[in-house]
A tleap script that builds the chain and sets N, CA, C and O, in Angstrom:
source leaprc.protein.ff14SB
mol = sequence {
  NMET CYS LEU ILE LYS PRO PRO VAL LYS LYS
  ASN THR ILE PRO ILE ASP LEU LYS LEU ARG
  ALA VAL GLU ARG ALA ARG PHE ALA HIE GLN
  VAL ALA GLU LYS ARG ARG LEU ILE LYS GLN
  TYR LYS MET GLU ARG GLU ARG GLN GLN LYS
  LEU GLU GLU GLU GLU GLU ILE LYS ARG LEU
  ARG LYS GLU LEU ILE PRO LYS ALA GLN LEU
  MET PRO TYR PHE ASP ARG PRO PHE VAL PRO
  ARG ARG SER GLU LYS GLN PRO THR VAL PRO
  ARG GLU PRO LYS PHE CYS ILE PRO ARG HIE
  LYS THR ILE LYS CYS CYS ARG CYS HIE ALA
  MET CTHR
}
set mol.1.N position { 10.145 5.629 203.729 }
set mol.1.CA position { 10.356 6.799 202.993 }
set mol.1.C position { 11.740 7.366 203.457 }
set mol.1.O position { 11.984 7.710 204.614 }
set mol.2.N position { 12.586 7.417 202.438 }
set mol.2.CA position { 14.077 7.929 202.594 }
set mol.2.C position { 14.044 9.334 201.820 }
set mol.2.O position { 13.858 9.357 200.603 }
set mol.3.N position { 14.201 10.316 202.448 }
set mol.3.CA position { 14.177 11.717 202.011 }
set mol.3.C position { 15.660 12.104 201.876 }
set mol.3.O position { 15.906 13.277 201.595 }
set mol.4.N position { 16.749 11.168 202.063 }
set mol.4.CA position { 18.017 11.738 201.947 }
set mol.4.C position { 18.557 11.597 200.518 }
set mol.4.O position { 18.452 10.516 199.937 }
set mol.5.N position { 19.064 12.534 200.004 }
set mol.5.CA position { 19.546 12.251 198.562 }
set mol.5.C position { 21.001 11.501 198.489 }
set mol.5.O position { 21.826 11.575 199.399 }
set mol.6.N position { 21.184 10.808 197.344 }
set mol.6.CA position { 22.289 10.285 197.206 }
set mol.6.C position { 23.341 11.131 197.115 }
set mol.6.O position { 23.049 12.265 196.734 }
set mol.7.N position { 24.636 10.884 197.385 }
set mol.7.CA position { 25.821 11.718 197.275 }
set mol.7.C position { 26.083 12.291 195.840 }
set mol.7.O position { 25.969 11.432 194.966 }
set mol.8.N position { 26.363 13.371 195.459 }
set mol.8.CA position { 26.565 13.816 194.064 }
set mol.8.C position { 27.937 13.365 193.688 }
set mol.8.O position { 28.924 13.413 194.423 }
set mol.9.N position { 27.885 12.878 192.344 }
set mol.9.CA position { 29.225 12.335 191.842 }
set mol.9.C position { 30.056 13.375 191.713 }
set mol.9.O position { 29.526 14.461 191.477 }
set mol.10.N position { 31.315 13.321 191.813 }
set mol.10.CA position { 32.394 14.449 191.591 }
set mol.10.C position { 32.666 14.382 189.963 }
set mol.10.O position { 32.681 13.379 189.249 }
set mol.11.N position { 32.840 15.530 189.658 }
set mol.11.CA position { 33.104 15.887 188.181 }
set mol.11.C position { 34.567 15.384 188.024 }
set mol.11.O position { 35.500 15.763 188.731 }
set mol.12.N position { 34.651 14.497 187.024 }
set mol.12.CA position { 36.134 13.986 186.567 }
set mol.12.C position { 36.758 14.814 185.587 }
set mol.12.O position { 37.973 14.712 185.420 }
set mol.13.N position { 36.002 15.716 184.837 }
set mol.13.CA position { 36.764 16.454 184.027 }
set mol.13.C position { 37.159 17.606 184.702 }
set mol.13.O position { 36.392 18.189 185.469 }
set mol.14.N position { 38.398 18.013 184.460 }
set mol.14.CA position { 39.119 19.227 185.087 }
set mol.14.C position { 38.445 20.507 184.353 }
set mol.14.O position { 38.189 20.537 183.149 }
set mol.15.N position { 38.243 21.372 185.107 }
set mol.15.CA position { 37.741 22.665 184.456 }
set mol.15.C position { 38.937 23.732 184.832 }
set mol.15.O position { 39.321 24.154 185.923 }
set mol.16.N position { 39.292 23.949 183.725 }
set mol.16.CA position { 40.486 25.133 183.757 }
set mol.16.C position { 39.971 26.394 183.347 }
set mol.16.O position { 39.878 26.616 182.140 }
set mol.17.N position { 39.605 27.298 184.224 }
set mol.17.CA position { 38.968 28.417 183.875 }
set mol.17.C position { 39.851 29.448 183.268 }
set mol.17.O position { 39.413 30.243 182.436 }
set mol.18.N position { 41.201 29.451 183.706 }
set mol.18.CA position { 42.125 30.323 183.231 }
set mol.18.C position { 42.445 30.063 181.718 }
set mol.18.O position { 42.648 30.978 180.919 }
set mol.19.N position { 42.470 28.717 181.396 }
set mol.19.CA position { 42.689 28.337 179.954 }
set mol.19.C position { 41.664 28.761 179.123 }
set mol.19.O position { 41.901 29.256 178.021 }
set mol.20.N position { 40.430 28.592 179.605 }
set mol.20.CA position { 39.112 28.856 178.795 }
set mol.20.C position { 39.108 30.300 178.674 }
set mol.20.O position { 38.646 30.701 177.606 }
set mol.21.N position { 39.577 31.356 179.645 }
set mol.21.CA position { 39.550 32.468 179.390 }
set mol.21.C position { 40.484 33.048 178.255 }
set mol.21.O position { 40.226 33.942 177.450 }
set mol.22.N position { 41.601 32.325 178.399 }
set mol.22.CA position { 42.551 32.791 177.239 }
set mol.22.C position { 42.290 32.398 176.084 }
set mol.22.O position { 42.769 33.100 175.193 }
set mol.23.N position { 41.550 31.299 175.692 }
set mol.23.CA position { 41.208 30.840 174.552 }
set mol.23.C position { 40.055 31.738 174.192 }
set mol.23.O position { 40.082 32.123 173.023 }
set mol.24.N position { 39.058 32.157 174.921 }
set mol.24.CA position { 37.991 33.057 174.673 }
set mol.24.C position { 38.415 34.478 174.247 }
set mol.24.O position { 37.783 35.175 173.454 }
set mol.25.N position { 39.687 34.863 174.936 }
set mol.25.CA position { 40.195 36.275 174.610 }
set mol.25.C position { 40.768 36.166 173.174 }
set mol.25.O position { 40.524 37.088 172.396 }
set mol.26.N position { 41.502 35.120 172.766 }
set mol.26.CA position { 42.174 34.875 171.539 }
set mol.26.C position { 40.993 34.720 170.459 }
set mol.26.O position { 41.096 35.257 169.356 }
set mol.27.N position { 40.127 34.138 170.737 }
set mol.27.CA position { 38.904 34.042 169.761 }
set mol.27.C position { 38.165 35.418 169.427 }
set mol.27.O position { 37.805 35.755 168.299 }
set mol.28.N position { 37.992 36.191 170.658 }
set mol.28.CA position { 37.265 37.507 170.380 }
set mol.28.C position { 38.394 38.509 169.675 }
set mol.28.O position { 38.095 39.449 168.939 }
set mol.29.N position { 39.613 38.165 170.006 }
set mol.29.CA position { 40.564 39.016 169.143 }
set mol.29.C position { 40.446 38.633 167.649 }
set mol.29.O position { 40.390 39.489 166.766 }
set mol.30.N position { 40.415 37.437 167.436 }
set mol.30.CA position { 40.192 36.993 165.994 }
set mol.30.C position { 39.090 37.720 165.296 }
set mol.30.O position { 39.174 38.310 164.219 }
set mol.31.N position { 38.001 37.586 166.099 }
set mol.31.CA position { 36.624 38.150 165.475 }
set mol.31.C position { 36.841 39.685 165.150 }
set mol.31.O position { 36.524 40.161 164.060 }
set mol.32.N position { 37.352 40.355 166.080 }
set mol.32.CA position { 37.583 41.864 165.958 }
set mol.32.C position { 38.475 42.057 164.781 }
set mol.32.O position { 38.173 42.889 163.925 }
set mol.33.N position { 39.654 41.272 164.678 }
set mol.33.CA position { 40.555 41.428 163.532 }
set mol.33.C position { 39.855 41.275 162.212 }
set mol.33.O position { 40.091 42.014 161.256 }
set mol.34.N position { 38.995 40.299 162.191 }
set mol.34.CA position { 38.175 39.908 160.908 }
set mol.34.C position { 37.465 41.026 160.706 }
set mol.34.O position { 37.790 41.647 159.694 }
set mol.35.N position { 36.525 41.514 161.403 }
set mol.35.CA position { 35.460 42.697 161.499 }
set mol.35.C position { 36.427 43.807 161.001 }
set mol.35.O position { 36.040 44.409 160.000 }
set mol.36.N position { 37.688 44.202 161.562 }
set mol.36.CA position { 38.478 45.383 161.101 }
set mol.36.C position { 38.840 45.202 159.755 }
set mol.36.O position { 38.674 46.192 159.043 }
set mol.37.N position { 39.338 44.090 159.171 }
set mol.37.CA position { 39.793 43.908 157.976 }
set mol.37.C position { 38.584 44.017 156.768 }
set mol.37.O position { 38.741 44.538 155.663 }
set mol.38.N position { 37.344 43.384 157.285 }
set mol.38.CA position { 36.286 43.642 156.560 }
set mol.38.C position { 35.821 44.973 156.293 }
set mol.38.O position { 35.463 45.294 155.160 }
set mol.39.N position { 35.800 45.892 157.417 }
set mol.39.CA position { 35.635 47.328 157.394 }
set mol.39.C position { 36.605 48.040 156.435 }
set mol.39.O position { 36.248 48.824 155.557 }
set mol.40.N position { 37.976 47.649 156.725 }
set mol.40.CA position { 38.959 48.199 155.884 }
set mol.40.C position { 38.727 47.952 154.252 }
set mol.40.O position { 38.873 48.821 153.392 }
set mol.41.N position { 38.388 46.764 154.053 }
set mol.41.CA position { 38.138 46.233 152.534 }
set mol.41.C position { 37.052 47.193 152.054 }
set mol.41.O position { 37.270 47.889 151.062 }
set mol.42.N position { 35.814 47.268 152.757 }
set mol.42.CA position { 34.796 48.026 152.352 }
set mol.42.C position { 35.094 49.430 151.991 }
set mol.42.O position { 34.726 49.943 150.934 }
set mol.43.N position { 35.897 50.138 153.077 }
set mol.43.CA position { 36.237 51.500 152.769 }
set mol.43.C position { 37.308 51.708 151.476 }
set mol.43.O position { 37.356 52.695 150.743 }
set mol.44.N position { 38.038 50.661 151.415 }
set mol.44.CA position { 38.931 50.638 150.142 }
set mol.44.C position { 38.198 50.526 148.860 }
set mol.44.O position { 38.467 51.197 147.863 }
set mol.45.N position { 37.370 49.749 148.931 }
set mol.45.CA position { 36.349 49.455 147.739 }
set mol.45.C position { 35.671 50.649 147.342 }
set mol.45.O position { 35.743 51.123 146.208 }
set mol.46.N position { 34.965 51.165 148.355 }
set mol.46.CA position { 34.283 52.531 148.167 }
set mol.46.C position { 35.214 53.721 147.677 }
set mol.46.O position { 34.819 54.552 146.860 }
set mol.47.N position { 36.412 53.735 148.209 }
set mol.47.CA position { 37.317 54.843 147.798 }
set mol.47.C position { 37.659 54.565 146.243 }
set mol.47.O position { 37.672 55.507 145.451 }
set mol.48.N position { 37.931 53.264 145.837 }
set mol.48.CA position { 38.260 53.102 144.627 }
set mol.48.C position { 37.161 53.338 143.732 }
set mol.48.O position { 37.371 53.854 142.635 }
set mol.49.N position { 35.960 52.991 144.118 }
set mol.49.CA position { 34.735 53.056 143.295 }
set mol.49.C position { 34.494 54.669 142.957 }
set mol.49.O position { 34.160 55.070 141.842 }
set mol.50.N position { 34.713 55.496 144.072 }
set mol.50.CA position { 34.619 57.051 143.885 }
set mol.50.C position { 35.811 57.585 143.006 }
set mol.50.O position { 35.680 58.568 142.277 }
set mol.51.N position { 36.831 56.965 143.108 }
set mol.51.CA position { 37.882 57.443 142.276 }
set mol.51.C position { 37.484 57.158 140.671 }
set mol.51.O position { 37.609 58.037 139.818 }
set mol.52.N position { 37.017 55.886 140.391 }
set mol.52.CA position { 36.518 55.471 139.090 }
set mol.52.C position { 35.381 56.507 138.656 }
set mol.52.O position { 35.378 56.941 137.504 }
set mol.53.N position { 34.569 56.837 139.438 }
set mol.53.CA position { 33.364 57.564 139.034 }
set mol.53.C position { 33.928 59.106 138.655 }
set mol.53.O position { 33.552 59.760 137.682 }
set mol.54.N position { 34.920 59.529 139.658 }
set mol.54.CA position { 35.474 60.933 139.122 }
set mol.54.C position { 36.125 60.790 137.948 }
set mol.54.O position { 35.882 61.687 137.140 }
set mol.55.N position { 36.983 59.826 137.544 }
set mol.55.CA position { 37.722 59.800 136.333 }
set mol.55.C position { 36.691 59.723 135.265 }
set mol.55.O position { 36.864 60.475 134.307 }
set mol.56.N position { 35.640 58.942 135.259 }
set mol.56.CA position { 34.435 58.774 134.245 }
set mol.56.C position { 33.868 60.072 134.163 }
set mol.56.O position { 33.637 60.469 133.021 }
set mol.57.N position { 33.556 60.914 135.219 }
set mol.57.CA position { 33.159 62.247 134.939 }
set mol.57.C position { 34.007 63.115 134.305 }
set mol.57.O position { 33.524 63.919 133.509 }
set mol.58.N position { 35.201 63.096 134.519 }
set mol.58.CA position { 36.294 63.988 133.899 }
set mol.58.C position { 36.290 63.675 132.506 }
set mol.58.O position { 36.404 64.603 131.706 }
set mol.59.N position { 36.174 62.498 132.101 }
set mol.59.CA position { 36.292 61.895 130.703 }
set mol.59.C position { 35.060 62.289 130.089 }
set mol.59.O position { 35.190 62.834 128.993 }
set mol.60.N position { 34.011 62.162 130.485 }
set mol.60.CA position { 32.534 62.701 129.894 }
set mol.60.C position { 32.575 64.245 129.677 }
set mol.60.O position { 32.151 64.802 128.664 }
set mol.61.N position { 33.143 64.877 130.765 }
set mol.61.CA position { 33.161 66.434 130.670 }
set mol.61.C position { 34.179 66.770 129.406 }
set mol.61.O position { 33.878 67.665 128.616 }
set mol.62.N position { 35.363 66.025 129.260 }
set mol.62.CA position { 36.132 66.274 128.104 }
set mol.62.C position { 35.579 66.167 126.879 }
set mol.62.O position { 35.748 67.034 126.022 }
set mol.63.N position { 34.852 65.068 126.682 }
set mol.63.CA position { 34.200 64.531 125.545 }
set mol.63.C position { 33.004 65.683 125.067 }
set mol.63.O position { 32.716 65.991 123.910 }
set mol.64.N position { 32.460 66.166 126.231 }
set mol.64.CA position { 31.152 67.185 126.036 }
set mol.64.C position { 31.503 68.485 125.712 }
set mol.64.O position { 30.614 69.333 125.628 }
set mol.65.N position { 32.794 68.804 125.494 }
set mol.65.CA position { 33.071 70.237 125.399 }
set mol.65.C position { 32.581 70.759 124.026 }
set mol.65.O position { 33.029 70.194 123.029 }
set mol.66.N position { 31.794 71.678 123.887 }
set mol.66.CA position { 31.336 71.995 122.664 }
set mol.66.C position { 32.424 72.502 121.735 }
set mol.66.O position { 33.332 73.189 122.202 }
set mol.67.N position { 32.379 72.198 120.441 }
set mol.67.CA position { 33.281 72.489 119.457 }
set mol.67.C position { 32.729 73.203 118.353 }
set mol.67.O position { 31.571 72.901 118.065 }
set mol.68.N position { 33.323 74.131 117.630 }
set mol.68.CA position { 32.855 74.669 116.494 }
set mol.68.C position { 32.623 73.973 115.332 }
set mol.68.O position { 33.353 73.041 114.994 }
set mol.69.N position { 31.498 74.407 114.568 }
set mol.69.CA position { 30.934 73.585 113.541 }
set mol.69.C position { 31.512 74.246 112.324 }
set mol.69.O position { 31.600 75.470 112.413 }
set mol.70.N position { 31.951 73.662 111.136 }
set mol.70.CA position { 32.368 74.391 109.989 }
set mol.70.C position { 31.088 75.193 109.361 }
set mol.70.O position { 29.943 74.741 109.382 }
set mol.71.N position { 31.374 76.159 108.931 }
set mol.71.CA position { 30.226 76.785 108.101 }
set mol.71.C position { 29.964 76.266 106.840 }
set mol.71.O position { 30.894 75.885 106.129 }
set mol.72.N position { 28.609 76.196 106.418 }
set mol.72.CA position { 28.372 75.468 105.084 }
set mol.72.C position { 28.790 76.506 104.010 }
set mol.72.O position { 28.968 77.686 104.311 }
set mol.73.N position { 28.953 75.996 102.646 }
set mol.73.CA position { 29.301 76.816 101.630 }
set mol.73.C position { 28.050 77.534 100.902 }
set mol.73.O position { 27.284 76.832 100.242 }
set mol.74.N position { 27.887 78.569 100.985 }
set mol.74.CA position { 26.735 79.298 100.375 }
set mol.74.C position { 27.163 79.808 98.949 }
set mol.74.O position { 26.309 80.281 98.199 }
set mol.75.N position { 28.374 79.720 98.603 }
set mol.75.CA position { 28.663 80.433 97.296 }
set mol.75.C position { 28.208 79.316 96.195 }
set mol.75.O position { 28.015 79.702 95.042 }
set mol.76.N position { 28.046 78.032 96.505 }
set mol.76.CA position { 27.453 77.080 95.440 }
set mol.76.C position { 26.035 77.054 95.739 }
set mol.76.O position { 25.750 76.588 96.842 }
set mol.77.N position { 25.006 77.482 94.946 }
set mol.77.CA position { 23.765 77.240 95.318 }
set mol.77.C position { 23.341 75.784 95.193 }
set mol.77.O position { 24.077 75.014 94.575 }
set mol.78.N position { 22.276 75.379 95.702 }
set mol.78.CA position { 21.916 73.898 95.772 }
set mol.78.C position { 20.794 73.766 94.717 }
set mol.78.O position { 19.771 74.412 94.948 }
set mol.79.N position { 20.837 73.072 93.672 }
set mol.79.CA position { 19.962 72.987 92.779 }
set mol.79.C position { 19.377 71.417 92.705 }
set mol.79.O position { 20.122 70.532 92.285 }
set mol.80.N position { 18.268 71.171 93.050 }
set mol.80.CA position { 17.710 69.634 93.376 }
set mol.80.C position { 17.454 69.120 91.875 }
set mol.80.O position { 16.806 69.763 91.049 }
set mol.81.N position { 18.025 67.927 91.648 }
set mol.81.CA position { 17.617 67.107 90.366 }
set mol.81.C position { 16.332 66.387 90.360 }
set mol.81.O position { 15.720 66.042 91.370 }
set mol.82.N position { 15.986 66.195 89.179 }
set mol.82.CA position { 14.784 65.280 89.124 }
set mol.82.C position { 14.961 63.989 89.251 }
set mol.82.O position { 15.890 63.521 88.593 }
set mol.83.N position { 14.177 63.073 90.079 }
set mol.83.CA position { 14.331 61.877 90.349 }
set mol.83.C position { 14.328 61.082 89.116 }
set mol.83.O position { 13.712 61.505 88.137 }
set mol.84.N position { 14.995 59.909 89.074 }
set mol.84.CA position { 15.231 59.092 87.866 }
set mol.84.C position { 14.136 57.915 88.082 }
set mol.84.O position { 13.795 57.181 87.155 }
set mol.85.N position { 13.634 57.812 89.365 }
set mol.85.CA position { 12.694 56.663 89.506 }
set mol.85.C position { 11.295 56.980 88.939 }
set mol.85.O position { 10.877 58.128 88.782 }
set mol.86.N position { 10.626 55.879 88.651 }
set mol.86.CA position { 9.142 55.802 88.166 }
set mol.86.C position { 8.265 56.089 89.294 }
set mol.86.O position { 8.382 55.570 90.404 }
set mol.87.N position { 7.329 56.991 88.936 }
set mol.87.CA position { 6.326 57.381 89.893 }
set mol.87.C position { 5.458 56.172 90.259 }
set mol.87.O position { 5.357 55.258 89.441 }
set mol.88.N position { 4.810 56.108 91.468 }
set mol.88.CA position { 4.067 55.038 91.820 }
set mol.88.C position { 2.862 55.078 91.228 }
set mol.88.O position { 2.350 56.158 90.934 }
set mol.89.N position { 2.298 53.971 90.996 }
set mol.89.CA position { 0.967 53.801 90.311 }
set mol.89.C position { -0.056 53.622 91.312 }
set mol.89.O position { 0.077 52.699 92.117 }
set mol.90.N position { -1.206 54.493 91.377 }
set mol.90.CA position { -2.110 54.265 92.593 }
set mol.90.C position { -3.105 53.074 92.224 }
set mol.90.O position { -3.358 52.818 91.047 }
set mol.91.N position { -3.608 52.421 93.194 }
set mol.91.CA position { -4.455 51.258 93.108 }
set mol.91.C position { -5.692 51.685 93.803 }
set mol.91.O position { -5.760 52.497 94.726 }
set mol.92.N position { -6.817 50.927 93.149 }
set mol.92.CA position { -8.275 51.324 93.914 }
set mol.92.C position { -8.365 50.402 95.109 }
set mol.92.O position { -8.014 49.222 95.099 }
set mol.93.N position { -8.888 51.081 96.176 }
set mol.93.CA position { -9.059 50.232 97.442 }
set mol.93.C position { -10.229 49.287 97.262 }
set mol.93.O position { -11.240 49.512 96.598 }
set mol.94.N position { -9.940 48.198 97.954 }
set mol.94.CA position { -10.872 47.009 97.993 }
set mol.94.C position { -11.751 47.171 99.138 }
set mol.94.O position { -11.320 47.092 100.289 }
set mol.95.N position { -13.008 47.402 98.853 }
set mol.95.CA position { -13.984 47.816 99.989 }
set mol.95.C position { -14.700 46.397 100.211 }
set mol.95.O position { -15.443 46.344 101.191 }
set mol.96.N position { -14.586 45.353 99.504 }
set mol.96.CA position { -15.464 43.985 99.804 }
set mol.96.C position { -14.381 43.321 100.687 }
set mol.96.O position { -13.165 43.461 100.558 }
set mol.97.N position { -15.049 42.556 101.627 }
set mol.97.CA position { -14.385 41.531 102.678 }
set mol.97.C position { -14.303 40.331 101.999 }
set mol.97.O position { -15.311 39.956 101.401 }
set mol.98.N position { -13.105 39.519 101.966 }
set mol.98.CA position { -13.344 38.137 101.426 }
set mol.98.C position { -13.915 37.501 102.330 }
set mol.98.O position { -13.900 37.807 103.522 }
set mol.99.N position { -14.637 36.272 101.688 }
set mol.99.CA position { -15.393 35.276 102.513 }
set mol.99.C position { -14.698 34.539 103.672 }
set mol.99.O position { -15.342 34.134 104.640 }
set mol.100.N position { -13.438 34.384 103.557 }
set mol.100.CA position { -12.665 33.648 104.612 }
set mol.100.C position { -12.450 34.503 105.672 }
set mol.100.O position { -12.211 33.994 106.767 }
set mol.101.N position { -12.493 35.830 105.551 }
set mol.101.CA position { -12.217 36.735 106.541 }
set mol.101.C position { -13.431 37.315 107.428 }
set mol.101.O position { -13.262 38.085 108.373 }
set mol.102.N position { -14.684 36.833 106.986 }
set mol.102.CA position { -15.967 37.228 107.689 }
set mol.102.C position { -15.979 36.659 109.039 }
set mol.102.O position { -15.534 35.561 109.374 }
set mol.103.N position { -16.552 37.556 109.781 }
set mol.103.CA position { -16.807 37.133 111.282 }
set mol.103.C position { -17.923 35.901 111.214 }
set mol.103.O position { -18.998 36.065 110.637 }
set mol.104.N position { -17.590 34.754 111.809 }
set mol.104.CA position { -18.675 33.720 111.919 }
set mol.104.C position { -19.175 33.709 113.426 }
set mol.104.O position { -18.443 33.747 114.415 }
set mol.105.N position { -20.471 33.654 113.415 }
set mol.105.CA position { -20.967 33.472 114.629 }
set mol.105.C position { -22.180 32.413 114.582 }
set mol.105.O position { -22.585 32.046 113.479 }
set mol.106.N position { -22.779 31.905 115.785 }
set mol.106.CA position { -23.670 31.024 115.724 }
set mol.106.C position { -24.952 31.393 115.056 }
set mol.106.O position { -25.507 30.593 114.303 }
set mol.107.N position { -25.485 32.675 115.324 }
set mol.107.CA position { -26.661 33.314 115.043 }
set mol.107.C position { -26.713 33.518 113.421 }
set mol.107.O position { -27.736 33.348 112.757 }
set mol.108.N position { -25.598 33.861 112.957 }
set mol.108.CA position { -25.429 33.924 111.363 }
set mol.108.C position { -25.838 32.594 110.648 }
set mol.108.O position { -26.628 32.502 109.708 }
set mol.109.N position { -25.144 31.560 111.275 }
set mol.109.CA position { -25.544 30.376 110.556 }
set mol.109.C position { -26.872 29.789 110.883 }
set mol.109.O position { -27.421 29.012 110.101 }
set mol.110.N position { -27.426 30.154 112.065 }
set mol.110.CA position { -28.859 29.619 112.361 }
set mol.110.C position { -29.708 30.401 111.413 }
set mol.110.O position { -30.713 29.825 110.998 }
set mol.111.N position { -29.487 31.533 111.030 }
set mol.111.CA position { -30.551 32.425 110.225 }
set mol.111.C position { -30.483 31.950 108.771 }
set mol.111.O position { -31.469 31.991 108.034 }
set mol.112.N position { -29.346 31.522 108.404 }
set mol.112.CA position { -29.288 31.153 106.926 }
set mol.112.C position { -29.716 29.828 106.597 }
set mol.112.O position { -29.701 29.448 105.426 }
savepdb mol mol.pdb
quit
């Protein structure tokens, strides 16, 4: 029984911690810049939307200003004229139900 472990192989890939730290810092800076631009874009869009809403409110208020209506002329009396159409002719109601519109059920056919 051999309890001695075999020697560990040396890592052939060079680990440059300083280069990795510089790349990571550059990446973190890019992410922060991107977040700042997104936040700035959102704020600009909200500001633009607020301005548009204010303009819309101003326009609506300007349109809704009550304006004076002209007085009707009361010096010419209104005289209604008789209609030239023929009066309608009344018809008698139909109280009987046509045979094709009657409700059909099994019991009715069985009894007849």
